[in-house]
N, C-alpha and C positions, 0 to 999 in steps of 0.2 A: 511577444509576451503579453498575456492577457490577464488583467486584473478582474475580470468578470464583474464589472461595476458600471453603473450608469452615472455615478458621480463625476462631476466635472472638476471639483476642487482638489488640489494637491494635498499631500500629507495624510497621516492617519485619521480616520474618522472615530467618532466617540465610541462606536460598537467595536472597533478594533483594538482599543486599549486594553492592556492587561488588567484584569481585576485587582484591586488594591489588596484583597485578602489572599491573593496567590503567594504561597510560601515556597513552593517547589515546581520546577518545570522539568519535564522529562522528554527527551528526543525519541521518537519511534520512526521507523521507516517502512514504507509500503513498497514491496517489490513484486515482480512477476513478469512473465513474458509479455510480448507485444500484443496489445489489444485485450487484455484480460479485465480491465476496469479500474485501474489504479487511480486515474485522474477523476473518474466518476466518484470513486469512494472518498478521496480527499475532499472533493467539492461537497459531497453530500453530508459529511460529517463535521465540517469546519463550521465554527461559530462566527468566524470573521470571513471577510471577503477572501476566498482562496487565491493565492498567487499561482498561476500556471505558465508554462513555457511551450504551449501548444503552437505548432507551426503546421501550415498546409503541406501535405506531402507532395512531392514533386517527382519529375521524371528521373532525377538524380538518384532516387532510391530504387529504381527499377533493377531487378536482378540481384539487388543487395538485400533488401528486406523481404522477408517471407511473409506474404499476405494470405497464405492459405488459411481459410476459415474466417478471415476478416477482410474480404475483398471490397466491401463497401466503406471501409474506414478511409477518411480523407485527411485526418490530421494526427500529429504524433507529438509526444513530449520529447524535447530536445535537451532538456537540462534537468528540471525537477518541477514537482508540484509542492505547494506548501499551505498548511492550514493549521488551525489550532481548535482544541476542544478542552473545556474544563471538566474534569472528572468530579470534582467537588470544589468547595469554596477555596481550598489550598492547593489542590494538585492540578496542574495544567499539562496537557500533552502538546508538544509541538510535533506535527505530522508531516513527514517528507515523503513524497512519492518519486520513485526512480523512473528514468526512461527504460522502456521495455526492449527496444531494438539493441541487439548485441553490439552494434558499432558505437553505441553511446555508453556501454558499461564501464568505460574508463573513469566515468564520473562517479561511479558507485563508492569508490574508496573514500572520497571527501564527504559524501552523504551519510556514510556509516560511522565517520568519526564522532565519538561520543554518544552514539545510539545505545539505548538500553536494550532494545529488542526490535523484532521485525514481524511484519505480516506478509506471508507469501500468498498472493491472490492467485487462484488458478481457475481455469476454464475447462470443465470436464469434457468438453468436445475437442480439446487440443492439450491434453495433459503433457504431451512431448515438450511443449515450449517451456515447461517448468522444471524440467530435470536439471539443466545446467544452472538454473537460478538457485534451486535447493542446494546443489553441489557447492556453489560459491559460498552460500551462507554457512554451510556445515564446515567448509575450510576456514572461514573466518572466525568461527567460534561464537557468532552472534546468535542468541536464542530466538526462536521464532515459532509462531504458530501458522497453520495453513488455513485458509478460508476459501471454500469453494463457491465462486461467484454464480449467481443464477442468470442464465441466458435463456432465451426462447429456444425450445427444443434441446436443452442440455440434458444429457443422460444423468440420471441420479443413481449413484453407486452407493452401496452400504459403506459405512465408514472404514471397515477393515479391508475391504477390496481397494478403496481409494488409498489407504495407507500402504498396502502391498504394491500397488501400481507405482507410487511415488517413492517407495522404499524408504519409508519413514520409520524411525525407531518408535517403540510403543508410547514413550512418554510425550512426544509432540503432540499437542491438541490439533484436532481438525474440526472446524466448524463450518456451517453452511451460512451463506449471506447473500443479500440483495444489495449490491454496492450503490444502488440508486436511492436507497432509503436511509435516512439519518439514523433511525432506531437500529436498523440491522448493522449498519456500519459502526455505530457506537458499541454494539454488543461484541463485535470482532475485536475492537480495541480492549474491551473489558476482558475478554478472554486472554488476550496477550498479558494484560496487567496481572490477572490471576495466576497465569503460568509463571511470570517473573517473580511473583510473590512466592509461590511454591518453591521455586529454585533457590530463592534466598533463605528459605526456612531452615533451621538447624538440622532437621531430619533429612534434608536433601543434600547435605554436605557430606 
């Protein structure tokens, strides 16, 4: 388990404390296939030291985990990632990242409990790893947006082609992002918040 910090003292640091002005906290979940950038997004957007459960990949996963397209990946999330971002003085998002490997998907149910919505992070080089992820979200009824993460040499498809390839209904937002940058990752979360607001509006009922 990696707290991504050089601090040696135990307990929360001042920067990790919840702002006194915070009046509402909302839980959102970042999901996606293996190696699409979920840990990177949580880490880049979090205003506190992100909690990660990254572990070195071992021979035990050989023949079980599909490394096609991510052959150089050496670590994987085995439980969850966690971060926090303040949208304004009163609204705080708790951001949970799920493990991408299918053998860890049994953990998703607990992570989704109480979640207001989700972001499905996709890699346009490997769209097929997102099909089952989206299917599970649709079955659970959790509202979500799709974010196409930017990788080197990633093909860029028009939004409607991407929507058709993922078999998404027209109302589900699709956005582009670079999970390595805070601003881009923040914009993805804002797109989710706008979508959730639109769904809650009287005209959407």
